[in-house]
FINUMAR-28990 format. One record per residue (C-alpha): residue number from 1; x, y, z; residue in three letters. Coordinates in Angstrom, 3 decimals. Each point is the difference from the previous one (the first is absolute). Layout:
REM FINUMAR-28990
REC  seq        xx        yy        zz  type
REC  NUM         X         Y         Z   ALA
...
This chain:
REM FINUMAR-28990
REC  seq        xx        yy        zz  type
REC    1     0.000     0.000     0.000   UNK
REC    2     2.787     2.433     0.917   UNK
REC    3     1.808    -0.817    -3.242   UNK
REC    4    -3.169     0.682    -2.012   UNK
REC    5    -0.390     3.390     1.669   UNK
REC    6     3.638     0.784    -0.785   UNK
REC    7    -0.564    -0.927    -3.652   UNK
REC    8    -3.102     2.209    -0.184   UNK
REC    9     1.986     2.874     1.497   UNK
REC   10     2.784    -0.582    -2.514   UNK
REC   11    -2.444    -0.010    -2.887   UNK
REC   12    -1.547     3.264     1.214   UNK
REC   13     3.467     1.493     0.197   UNK
REC   14     0.681    -1.158    -3.564   UNK
REC   15    -3.133     1.777    -1.255   UNK
REC   16     1.061     3.154     1.773   UNK
REC   17     3.602    -0.332    -1.173   UNK
REC   18    -1.195    -0.442    -3.567   UNK
REC   19    -1.340     3.536     0.078   UNK
REC   20     3.193     1.248     1.566   UNK
REC   21     1.992    -1.576    -2.827   UNK
REC   22    -1.299     2.686    -2.339   UNK
REC   23     1.693     2.746     1.976   UNK
REC   24     3.481    -1.464     0.271   UNK
REC   25     2.894     2.076    -1.345   UNK
REC   26     1.461    -2.942    -1.917   UNK
REC   27    -1.395    -3.108    -1.625   UNK
REC   28     1.831    -2.341     2.383   UNK
REC   29    -2.410     0.503     2.920   UNK
REC   30    -2.634    -1.770    -2.153   UNK
REC   31     1.697    -3.142     1.298   UNK
REC   32    -0.101     1.096     3.603   UNK
REC   33    -3.407    -1.576     0.519   UNK
REC   34     1.295    -3.333    -1.293   UNK
REC   35     1.381    -0.734     3.459   UNK
REC   36    -3.595    -0.527     1.094   UNK
REC   37    -0.578    -2.712    -2.611   UNK
REC   38     1.804    -2.516     2.190   UNK
REC   39    -0.868    -3.385     1.438   UNK
REC   40    -2.558    -0.572    -2.744   UNK
REC   41    -2.216     2.888     1.095   UNK
REC   42    -0.236     1.450    -3.532   UNK
REC   43     1.679     0.012    -3.398   UNK
REC   44     0.930     3.429    -1.394   UNK
REC   45     0.071     0.683    -3.746   UNK
REC   46     0.959     3.184    -1.814   UNK
REC   47    -1.290     0.413    -3.535   UNK
REC   48     0.013     2.792    -2.594   UNK
REC   49    -2.707     0.754    -2.570   UNK
REC   50    -0.036     2.333    -2.985   UNK
REC   51    -2.376     2.959     0.262   UNK
REC   52    -1.248     2.510    -2.542   UNK
REC   53     1.457     3.482     0.470   UNK
REC   54    -0.680     2.973    -2.259   UNK
REC   55     0.397     3.774    -0.178   UNK
REC   56    -2.819     2.394     0.836   UNK
REC   57     0.464     3.318    -1.776   UNK
REC   58    -1.490     2.729     2.177   UNK
REC   59    -0.193     2.551    -2.837   UNK
REC   60     2.924     1.797     1.647   UNK
REC   61    -2.364     1.643     2.459   UNK
REC   62    -1.278    -0.285     3.560   UNK
REC   63    -1.642     2.269     2.541   UNK
REC   64     2.775     2.262     1.276   UNK
REC   65    -1.708     2.737     2.005   UNK
REC   66    -0.533     1.031     3.624   UNK
REC   67    -1.392    -3.363     1.095   UNK
REC   68     2.916    -1.978    -1.421   UNK
REC   69     3.060     2.207     0.506   UNK
REC   70     1.599    -0.377     3.393   UNK
REC   71     3.074     0.888    -2.019   UNK
REC   72     0.249     1.902    -3.277   UNK
REC   73     2.593    -0.567    -2.717   UNK
REC   74     2.048     2.166    -2.317   UNK
REC   75     2.614    -0.799    -2.626   UNK
REC   76     0.583    -2.153    -3.063   UNK
REC   77     1.631    -3.362    -0.633   UNK
REC   78     0.669    -1.702    -3.326   UNK
REC   79     1.265    -3.564    -0.401   UNK
REC   80    -0.216    -2.525    -2.874   UNK
REC   81    -2.613    -2.418     1.378   UNK
REC   82    -2.779     2.375     0.974   UNK
REC   83     0.989     3.209    -1.780   UNK
REC   84    -0.423     3.449     1.519   UNK
REC   85    -2.171     0.748     3.028   UNK
REC   86    -0.283     3.667     0.964   UNK
REC   87    -1.840     1.358     3.020   UNK
REC   88    -1.230     3.561     0.589   UNK
REC   89    -1.988     1.358     2.924   UNK
REC   90    -3.083     2.233    -0.134   UNK
REC   91    -1.590     1.726     2.982   UNK
REC   92    -2.530     2.681     0.789   UNK
REC   93     1.037     3.028     2.033   UNK
REC   94    -1.973     1.452     2.902   UNK
REC   95     0.529     2.945     2.290   UNK
REC   96     0.953    -0.793     3.585   UNK
REC   97    -2.555     2.658     1.064   UNK
REC   98    -2.590     1.837    -2.059   UNK
REC   99    -0.360     3.697    -0.595   UNK
REC  100     3.602     0.433     1.202   UNK
REC  101     1.483     3.376     0.958   UNK
REC  102     3.591     0.359    -1.181   UNK
REC  103     0.425     3.498     1.470   UNK
REC  104     0.509     3.327    -1.727   UNK
REC  105     2.097     0.227    -3.169   UNK
REC  106     0.943    -3.687     0.042   UNK
REC  107     2.723    -0.920    -2.469   UNK
REC  108     1.201    -3.561    -0.614   UNK
REC  109     3.692    -0.687     0.603   UNK
REC  110    -0.021    -3.667    -1.039   UNK
REC  111    -2.170    -3.109    -0.289   UNK
REC  112     1.277    -3.489     0.705   UNK
REC  113    -1.626    -3.392    -0.561   UNK
REC  114     1.217    -2.502     2.598   UNK
REC  115    -0.107    -3.778    -0.276   UNK
REC  116     1.629    -2.798     1.954   UNK
REC  117     0.905    -3.064    -2.073   UNK
REC  118     0.557    -3.241     1.901   UNK
REC  119     3.729    -0.165     0.722   UNK
REC  120     2.801    -2.190     1.333   UNK
REC  121     1.178     0.530     3.567   UNK
REC  122     2.709    -2.658     0.285   UNK
REC  123     3.238     1.549     1.254   UNK
REC  124     2.031    -1.130    -3.001   UNK
REC  125    -2.486     1.697    -2.352   UNK
REC  126    -0.025     3.416     1.669   UNK
REC  127     2.501     2.731    -0.919   UNK
REC  128     0.650     2.859     2.446   UNK
REC  129     1.905     3.184    -0.817   UNK
REC  130     0.960     2.504     2.679   UNK
REC  131     0.902     3.641    -0.744   UNK
REC  132     1.846     1.244     3.105   UNK
REC  133     0.640     3.541    -1.291   UNK
REC  134    -3.533     0.719    -1.157   UNK
REC  135    -1.234     3.591     0.414   UNK
REC  136    -3.725     0.365     0.620   UNK
REC  137    -1.788     2.711    -2.075   UNK
REC  138    -0.361     2.026     3.215   UNK
REC  139     3.833     0.105     0.075   UNK
REC  140     0.252    -2.584     2.771   UNK
REC  141     2.884    -2.490     0.136   UNK
REC  142    -1.588    -3.440    -0.195   UNK
REC  143     0.292    -3.648    -0.994   UNK
REC  144    -2.134    -1.431    -2.789   UNK
REC  145    -0.654    -3.758    -0.265   UNK
REC  146    -1.575    -1.396    -3.160   UNK
REC  147    -1.060    -3.654     0.103   UNK
REC  148    -0.852    -1.728    -3.289   UNK
REC  149    -2.254    -3.076    -0.150   UNK
REC  150    -0.423    -2.111    -3.158   UNK
REC  151    -3.635    -0.574    -0.840   UNK
REC  152    -1.446    -3.486    -0.338   UNK
REC  153    -0.393    -0.736    -3.682   UNK
REC  154    -0.876    -2.774    -2.409   UNK
REC  155     1.887    -0.125    -3.283   UNK
REC  156     3.376     1.325    -1.021   UNK
REC  157     2.236     1.098     2.846   UNK
REC  158     1.219     3.341    -1.320   UNK
REC  159    -2.074     2.509    -1.876   UNK
REC  160    -0.664     3.732     0.230   UNK
REC  161    -3.644     0.828    -0.552   UNK
REC  162    -1.474     3.313    -1.065   UNK
REC  163    -3.180     0.390     2.054   UNK
REC  164    -2.610     2.387    -1.377   UNK
REC  165    -3.005     1.494     1.782   UNK
REC  166    -2.877     1.166    -2.211   UNK
REC  167    -3.336     1.616     0.735   UNK
REC  168    -2.920    -2.361    -0.715   UNK
REC  169    -2.758     1.605    -2.075   UNK
REC  170    -2.635    -2.775     0.290   UNK
REC  171    -2.498     0.019     2.857   UNK
REC  172     0.674    -3.081     2.177   UNK
REC  173    -3.395    -0.225     1.761   UNK
REC  174    -0.071    -1.643     3.447   UNK
REC  175     1.627    -2.854     1.880   UNK
REC  176    -3.119    -2.078    -0.742   UNK
REC  177     1.121    -0.172    -3.641   UNK
REC  178     2.038    -3.058    -1.006   UNK
REC  179     3.150     0.724    -1.969   UNK
REC  180     1.934    -2.678    -1.849   UNK
REC  181     3.676     0.020    -0.885   UNK
REC  182    -0.717     0.631    -3.690   UNK
REC  183    -1.868     3.226     0.802   UNK
REC  184     1.314     2.926    -2.039   UNK
REC  185    -0.134     3.652     1.115   UNK
REC  186     0.710     3.219    -1.846   UNK
REC  187     2.653     2.301     1.384   UNK
REC  188     0.830     3.666    -0.376   UNK
REC  189     2.801     2.090     1.470   UNK
REC  190     3.320    -1.618     0.892   UNK
REC  191     0.333     1.166     3.590   UNK
REC  192     3.365    -1.466     0.935   UNK
REC  193     2.777    -2.398    -0.920   UNK
REC  194     2.706    -1.766     1.983   UNK
REC  195     2.993    -2.160    -0.879   UNK
REC  196    -0.096    -2.882     2.468   UNK
REC  197     3.063    -2.167     0.680   UNK
REC  198    -1.765    -2.690     2.068   UNK
REC  199     1.003     1.393     3.424   UNK
REC  200    -1.998     1.981     2.526   UNK
REC  201     1.776     2.160     2.544   UNK
REC  202    -0.459     1.289     3.511   UNK
REC  203     1.698     3.184     1.218   UNK
REC  204     0.952     1.095     3.497   UNK
REC  205     1.794     3.248     0.873   UNK
REC  206     1.293     0.692     3.513   UNK
REC  207     1.679     3.070     1.469   UNK
REC  208     3.729    -0.387     0.772   UNK
REC  209    -0.164     1.975     3.225   UNK
REC  210    -2.512    -2.124     1.920   UNK
REC  211    -1.016    -2.790    -2.418   UNK
REC  212    -3.583     1.281    -0.055   UNK
REC  213    -2.042    -0.838    -3.062   UNK
REC  214    -0.434     2.722    -2.594   UNK
REC  215    -1.731    -2.035    -2.699   UNK
REC  216    -1.217    -3.545    -0.581   UNK
REC  217    -1.728    -1.721    -2.905   UNK
REC  218    -1.050    -3.639    -0.216   UNK
REC  219     1.045    -2.136    -2.946   UNK
REC  220    -2.153     0.607    -3.042   UNK
REC  221    -0.175     1.131    -3.602   UNK
REC  222    -0.775     3.685    -0.612   UNK
REC  223    -1.121     1.229    -3.421   UNK
REC  224    -0.127     3.791    -0.529   UNK
REC  225    -3.202     1.215    -1.654   UNK
REC  226    -0.849     3.139    -1.979   UNK
REC  227    -0.526     2.738     2.574   UNK
REC  228    -1.680     2.361    -2.507   UNK
REC  229    -2.643    -2.641    -0.743   UNK
REC  230    -0.872    -0.382     3.690   UNK
REC  231     0.091     3.751     0.521   UNK
REC  232    -2.753     0.493    -2.561   UNK
REC  233    -1.817    -3.316     0.574   UNK
REC  234    -0.166     0.092     3.815   UNK
REC  235     1.391     3.076     1.770   UNK
REC  236    -1.552     2.646    -2.274   UNK
REC  237    -3.396    -1.747     0.209   UNK
REC  238    -0.392     0.770     3.711   UNK
REC  239    -3.665     0.645     0.754   UNK
REC  240    -1.223    -1.424    -3.307   UNK
REC  241    -2.764    -2.615    -0.351   UNK
REC  242     2.532    -2.508    -1.407   UNK
REC  243     1.648    -0.229     3.439   UNK
REC  244    -3.231     0.014     2.038   UNK
REC  245    -0.725    -3.749     0.136   UNK
REC  246     1.170    -3.445    -1.153   UNK
REC  247    -2.473    -0.383    -2.859   UNK
REC  248     1.033     3.288    -1.569   UNK
REC  249     3.723    -0.490     0.487   UNK
REC  250     0.347    -3.512    -1.512   UNK
REC  251    -1.748     1.307    -3.128   UNK
REC  252     2.258     3.022    -0.115   UNK
REC  253     3.366    -1.664     0.733   UNK
REC  254    -0.580    -3.544    -1.210   UNK
REC  255     3.186    -1.815     0.926   UNK
REC  256     3.636    -0.858    -0.565   UNK
REC  257     1.721    -2.712    -2.000   UNK
REC  258     3.486    -1.319     0.836   UNK
REC  259     1.853    -1.862    -2.741   UNK
REC  260     3.485    -0.854    -1.216   UNK
REC  261     1.341     0.965    -3.410   UNK
REC  262     2.151    -3.078    -0.523   UNK
REC  263    -1.368    -3.388    -1.140   UNK
REC  264     2.448    -2.261     1.799   UNK
REC  265     1.602    -0.241     3.411   UNK
REC  266    -1.952    -1.177     3.025   UNK
REC  267    -3.291     0.299     1.849   UNK
REC  268    -0.149     1.330     3.551   UNK
REC  269    -2.745     0.353     2.585   UNK
REC  270    -1.126     2.756     2.352   UNK
REC  271    -2.774     0.587     2.505   UNK
REC  272    -2.643     2.125    -1.763   UNK
REC  273    -1.146     1.433     3.332   UNK
REC  274     3.462     1.469     0.614   UNK
REC  275    -0.166     2.086    -3.176   UNK
REC  276    -0.464     3.747     0.477   UNK
REC  277     0.635     3.370    -1.613   UNK
REC  278     1.044     2.967     2.119   UNK
REC  279    -0.306     3.634    -1.074   UNK
REC  280     2.585     2.267     1.694   UNK
REC  281    -0.890     3.687    -0.149   UNK
REC  282     0.452     3.383     1.697   UNK
REC  283    -2.741     2.391     1.040   UNK
REC  284    -0.374     3.341     1.790   UNK
REC  285    -0.579    -0.302     3.745   UNK
REC  286    -0.881     3.158     1.913   UNK
REC  287     0.485     0.265     3.775   UNK
REC  288     0.104     3.214     2.035   UNK
REC  289    -0.237     2.047    -3.219   UNK
REC  290     3.107    -1.770    -1.343   UNK
REC  291    -0.215    -2.122    -3.150   UNK
REC  292     2.545    -2.730    -0.653   UNK
REC  293     0.353    -2.647    -2.704   UNK
REC  294    -0.724    -3.329     1.692   UNK
REC  295     0.621    -3.540    -1.146   UNK
REC  296    -3.013    -2.295    -0.377   UNK
REC  297    -0.711    -3.388    -1.520   UNK
REC  298    -3.072    -1.839    -1.148   UNK
REC  299    -0.276    -3.759    -0.604   UNK
REC  300    -2.130    -1.390    -2.802   UNK
REC  301    -1.660    -3.304     0.867   UNK
REC  302     1.075    -2.861    -2.310   UNK
REC  303    -0.913    -2.795     2.424   UNK
REC  304    -2.605    -2.737     0.314   UNK
REC  305    -3.068     2.243    -0.261   UNK
REC  306     0.866     0.638    -3.645   UNK
REC  307    -0.702    -2.161    -3.017   UNK
REC  308     3.340    -1.556    -0.954   UNK
REC  309     1.098    -2.838    -2.241   UNK
REC  310     2.905    -1.464    -1.929   UNK
REC  311    -0.046     0.315    -3.760   UNK
REC  312     1.963    -2.913    -1.509   UNK
REC  313     1.142    -0.267    -3.618   UNK
REC  314     1.456    -2.964    -1.877   UNK
REC  315     2.045    -0.597    -3.124   UNK
REC  316     0.006    -3.783    -0.257   UNK
REC  317     2.969    -1.961    -1.351   UNK
REC  318    -0.301    -2.564    -2.803   UNK
REC  319     0.848    -2.739     2.515   UNK
REC  320    -3.014     0.971     2.079   UNK
REC  321    -2.361     0.272    -2.970   UNK
REC  322     1.086    -3.410    -1.286   UNK
REC  323    -0.625    -1.738     3.331   UNK
REC  324    -3.004     1.739     1.579   UNK
REC  325    -3.253    -0.356    -1.953   UNK
REC  326    -2.757     2.557     0.517   UNK
REC  327    -2.445    -2.876     0.648   UNK
REC  328     1.059    -2.747     2.437   UNK
REC  329     1.276    -3.164    -1.651   UNK
REC  330    -1.673    -2.423     2.387   UNK
REC  331     1.868    -2.959    -1.507   UNK
REC  332     3.176     1.425     1.563   UNK
REC  333     2.878     2.384    -0.735   UNK
REC  334     3.666    -0.972    -0.067   UNK
REC  335     1.068     3.170     1.845   UNK
REC  336    -1.868     2.010     2.617   UNK
REC  337     0.611     3.766     0.040   UNK
REC  338    -0.954     1.469     3.379   UNK
REC  339     0.297     3.740     0.618   UNK
REC  340    -1.288     2.371     2.648   UNK
REC  341    -1.634     3.414    -0.460   UNK
REC  342    -2.560    -1.226    -2.520   UNK
REC  343     2.074    -2.518    -1.928   UNK
REC  344    -1.100    -3.588    -0.661   UNK
REC  345    -0.620    -2.733     2.533   UNK
REC  346    -0.562    -3.725    -0.448   UNK
REC  347    -2.450    -2.762     0.773   UNK
REC  348     0.639    -3.621     0.882   UNK
REC  349    -2.572    -2.737    -0.523   UNK
REC  350     0.351    -3.549     1.283   UNK
REC  351    -1.241    -2.365    -2.737   UNK
REC  352    -3.136    -1.977     0.831   UNK
REC  353     1.885    -3.215    -0.754   UNK
REC  354     2.426     0.763     2.827   UNK
REC  355    -2.867     0.760     2.376   UNK
REC  356    -1.575    -3.328    -0.988   UNK
REC  357     3.232    -1.846     0.795   UNK
REC  358     0.234     1.678     3.433   UNK
REC  359    -3.627    -0.874     0.704   UNK
REC  360     0.713    -3.612    -0.906   UNK
REC  361     2.958    -0.050     2.398   UNK
REC  362    -2.217     1.366     2.749   UNK
REC  363    -3.127    -2.107    -0.561   UNK
REC  364     1.386    -3.301    -1.210   UNK
REC  365     3.518    -0.139     1.414   UNK
REC  366    -0.786     1.804     3.266   UNK
REC  367     2.796     2.530    -0.529   UNK
REC  368     0.158     3.114     2.134   UNK
REC  369     1.229     3.250    -1.566   UNK
REC  370     2.741     1.521     2.154   UNK
REC  371     1.301     2.816    -2.171   UNK
REC  372    -0.867     1.696    -3.294   UNK
REC  373     1.685     2.913    -1.707   UNK
REC  374     0.389     1.593    -3.405   UNK
REC  375     3.660     0.404    -0.930   UNK
REC  376     1.072     2.626    -2.528   UNK
REC  377     3.590     0.549    -1.165   UNK
REC  378     1.532     3.197    -1.321   UNK
REC  379     1.108    -0.284    -3.606   UNK
REC  380     3.761    -0.601    -0.116   UNK
REC  381     0.491     1.661    -3.395   UNK
REC  382    -2.447     2.895    -0.231   UNK
REC  383     0.340     1.034     3.652   UNK
REC  384     3.735    -0.315     0.504   UNK
REC  385     0.742     3.443     1.451   UNK
REC  386     0.784     1.816     3.234   UNK
REC  387    -3.422     1.601     0.523   UNK
REC  388    -1.606    -0.855     3.322   UNK
REC  389    -2.515    -2.799    -0.417   UNK
REC  390    -3.438     0.295     1.621   UNK
REC  391     0.064    -1.353     3.545   UNK
REC  392    -3.625    -1.107    -0.125   UNK
REC  393    -3.134     0.099    -2.137   UNK
REC  394    -3.625     0.915     0.570   UNK
REC  395    -1.687    -3.362    -0.589   UNK
REC  396    -3.744    -0.635     0.114   UNK
REC  397    -2.677    -2.496    -0.979   UNK
REC  398    -2.105     1.144    -2.953   UNK
REC  399    -3.723    -0.726    -0.163   UNK
REC  400    -2.199     0.666    -3.029   UNK
REC  401    -3.659     0.227     0.960   UNK
REC  402    -3.007    -1.194    -1.968   UNK
REC  403    -0.520     3.606    -1.134   UNK
REC  404     3.637     0.103    -1.246   UNK
REC  405     1.089     2.338     2.792   UNK
REC  406     3.484    -0.690     1.335   UNK
REC  407     0.894     0.016     3.681   UNK
REC  408     3.216    -0.806     1.839   UNK
REC  409     0.616    -1.565     3.393   UNK
REC  410     2.900    -1.049     2.200   UNK
REC  411     1.041    -3.643     0.132   UNK
REC  412    -1.788    -1.879     2.793   UNK
REC  413     3.499    -0.758     1.355   UNK
REC  414     0.131     3.578     1.313   UNK
REC  415    -2.736    -0.676     2.548   UNK
REC  416     0.893    -3.618     0.744   UNK
REC  417     3.633     0.575     0.851   UNK
REC  418     0.345     3.721     0.758   UNK
REC  419    -0.486    -0.567     3.739   UNK
REC  420     3.128    -2.160     0.127   UNK
REC  421     2.277     2.701    -1.390   UNK
REC  422     1.483    -2.424    -2.544   UNK
REC  423    -2.113     0.701    -3.096   UNK
REC  424     1.598     2.098    -2.686   UNK
REC  425    -1.854     0.507    -3.254   UNK
REC  426     3.085     0.168    -2.237   UNK
REC  427     3.495    -1.153     0.817   UNK
REC  428     2.855     1.351    -2.127   UNK
REC  429     3.173    -2.103    -0.208   UNK
REC  430     3.476     0.915    -1.312   UNK
REC  431    -0.930     3.516    -1.115   UNK
REC  432     3.677     0.843    -0.467   UNK
REC  433     0.535    -3.002    -2.268   UNK
REC  434    -0.962    -0.997    -3.529   UNK
REC  435    -2.498    -1.533    -0.039   UNK
REC  436    -1.979     0.940     3.069   UNK
REC  437    -3.313    -1.636     0.733   UNK
REC  438    -3.261     0.733     1.796   UNK
REC  439    -2.228    -2.401     1.909   UNK
REC  440    -3.664     0.947     0.409   UNK
REC  441    -1.498    -1.932     2.915   UNK
REC  442    -3.427    -1.423    -0.915   UNK
REC  443    -0.327    -3.091     2.240   UNK
REC  444    -3.463     0.730     1.373   UNK
REC  445    -1.170     1.313    -3.375   UNK
REC  446     0.811    -3.394    -1.581   UNK
REC  447    -1.352    -1.972     2.962   UNK
REC  448    -3.344     1.778    -0.342   UNK
REC  449    -0.158    -0.890    -3.695   UNK
REC  450     1.002    -3.617     0.550   UNK
REC  451    -1.773    -0.777     3.256   UNK
REC  452    -2.982     2.367    -0.027   UNK
REC  453    -0.728     0.108    -3.745   UNK
REC  454     0.494     3.773    -0.166   UNK
REC  455     0.469     1.522    -3.450   UNK
REC  456     3.429     0.021    -1.641   UNK
REC  457     0.646     3.711    -0.598   UNK
REC  458     2.808     2.013    -1.650   UNK
REC  459     2.754     1.509     2.146   UNK
REC  460     0.911     3.586    -0.851   UNK
REC  461     3.509     1.383     0.535   UNK
REC  462     1.074     3.642    -0.103   UNK
REC  463     3.129     1.881     1.022   UNK
REC  464    -0.583     1.651     3.357   UNK
REC  465    -1.002    -0.948     3.522   UNK
REC  466    -3.070     0.274     2.200   UNK
REC  467    -0.213     2.852     2.464   UNK
REC  468    -0.429    -0.723     3.684   UNK
REC  469    -1.634     1.797     2.906   UNK
REC  470     2.384     2.163     2.014   UNK
REC  471    -1.766    -1.082     3.200   UNK
REC  472    -0.750    -3.707    -0.472   UNK
REC  473     2.463    -0.969    -2.726   UNK
REC  474    -2.811    -1.798    -1.831   UNK
REC  475    -0.651     0.306    -3.723   UNK
REC  476    -2.298     2.923    -0.811   UNK
REC  477    -1.740    -1.696    -2.928   UNK
REC  478     0.433    -1.219    -3.553   UNK
REC  479    -0.209     3.551    -1.426   UNK
REC  480     2.756     1.385     2.234   UNK
REC  481     3.278    -0.713    -1.774   UNK
REC  482     3.182     1.776    -1.036   UNK
REC  483    -0.545    -0.820    -3.701   UNK
REC  484    -0.540     3.651    -0.940   UNK
REC  485     3.495     1.031     1.118   UNK
REC  486     2.091    -3.201    -0.067   UNK
REC  487     2.606     0.624    -2.747   UNK
REC  488     1.444    -3.524    -0.112   UNK
REC  489    -0.410    -2.366    -2.904   UNK
REC  490     1.177    -3.500    -0.918   UNK
REC  491    -0.205    -2.614    -2.754   UNK
REC  492    -1.008    -3.457     1.245   UNK
REC  493    -0.094    -3.338    -1.755   UNK
REC  494    -3.586    -0.912    -0.783   UNK
REC  495    -1.549    -2.958    -1.791   UNK
REC  496     2.299    -0.802    -2.892   UNK
REC  497    -2.028    -1.720    -2.751   UNK
REC  498     3.131    -1.783    -1.253   UNK
REC  499     0.365    -1.715     3.369   UNK
REC  500    -3.493    -1.389    -0.306   UNK
REC  501     0.633    -1.312    -3.530   UNK
REC  502     3.484    -1.333     0.736   UNK
REC  503     0.345    -0.670     3.718   UNK
REC  504     3.470     0.564     1.391   UNK
REC  505     0.216    -1.529     3.487   UNK
REC  506     3.308     1.743     0.715   UNK
REC  507    -1.554     3.443    -0.419   UNK
REC  508    -2.170     0.717     3.026   UNK
REC  509     0.305     3.784     0.084   UNK
REC  510    -3.422     0.901    -1.282   UNK
REC  511    -3.354     0.688     1.649   UNK
REC  512    -0.996    -2.945     2.159   UNK
REC  513    -2.242    -1.132     2.823   UNK
REC  514     2.062    -1.772     2.657   UNK
REC  515    -1.805    -2.138     2.554   UNK
REC  516     0.960    -2.233     2.890   UNK
REC  517    -2.498    -2.657     1.028   UNK
REC  518     0.069    -3.001     2.288   UNK
REC  519    -1.539    -3.462    -0.016   UNK
REC  520    -0.434    -2.146     3.071   UNK
């Protein structure tokens, strides 16, 4: 009796370990559970099956507005597999307060747009220059320290970009409006331009005599804008109806567009809510019958209350056009082209014949499924480069309803195993090697099909990850992903038709379902 209880416990542990297998960092731990198949308790078998994998062309567009952009992107990157991808940023402008009073005889000194790209903070990446003999403009002996931080980027390591800021002439409506990445806007006046070397800098100036701080500025990118434009557009309109309320102002000053001139380099990210434009001006201030010119500043609101979106353009390469059909080839594609920010994704379908074989193992041979995963390899020839590979994918189960509506859901594995802390939707292995591979854990998904007669549904795969709650750490939902601003891309090996026609047992680096099952 005791031995039977021990065997039941071991079998339960095997079932649990089978799910954990899908999250291991290497393939070897797949054999870890084999230690429990001892003393005749169970026989473990690992088997691989071909699956159908094909590209899903997303029309080079996705929703890329307020609801989707925790980060915004800017830049351009061109490489031979996918071609050029270029990202611009469009935002409304609002006043920080309405019917503002800038004082008497206000004259603009300068206008600066400030943004903070995501940047590296590792000590070996940061460059600090100290100017010991610096003289402050107020003729004070001081020390100036300039610290340079390289921004985080995807693409080519070195590239100077010319960043332009234009006035938007189209009305952008409200935040209730959905904007997609292929949205075009008309622009007017060029308001500013900046040559950007890929570094943002902080500045700190301290007085020599007592080390007190005279000036400090956090790391960021500052783009000077046309002061005459803002003089006439904002300052000189004091008291006018255009500045009285939000509705009037967003129809009067409709927005800004940030873009790069160049078509190749890299793509970088920034927090759209940290974007601002500051007007520095002087005005007459009268006290005790004495009038003096006084410095003032006014911040224009470019944050979350405004409509904002990424505008993404493509110039596709011949390699891409030859491999990615506009309509899914549901019989399978040899290569899978996955790209974030509106590029293509993929779908994987497990053939019904394979499902039938697994059902036969379960019903007639009393086999228990311990582990199931989809394995996808990076293409050794087309994707042999130094670009960072995606660390994960946004993977979902696709359901087509009787009315032809499409919905997406998480794998049932998420709920079954999340409590244990061992479930990981996608496990990336050997990302710094060629090839790398990805395992998508679908154990419970397959068990439900085999044991509960649930429908066999396609698995969708896109570059990006799912967003989590800052309080609970749980997934927010299927619609909350980083797809809109994930710049990574990769070419994977799909279903090669030649392998089906002429099987080559030595070549196993194509899309497969890998399962481990046991028989008593």
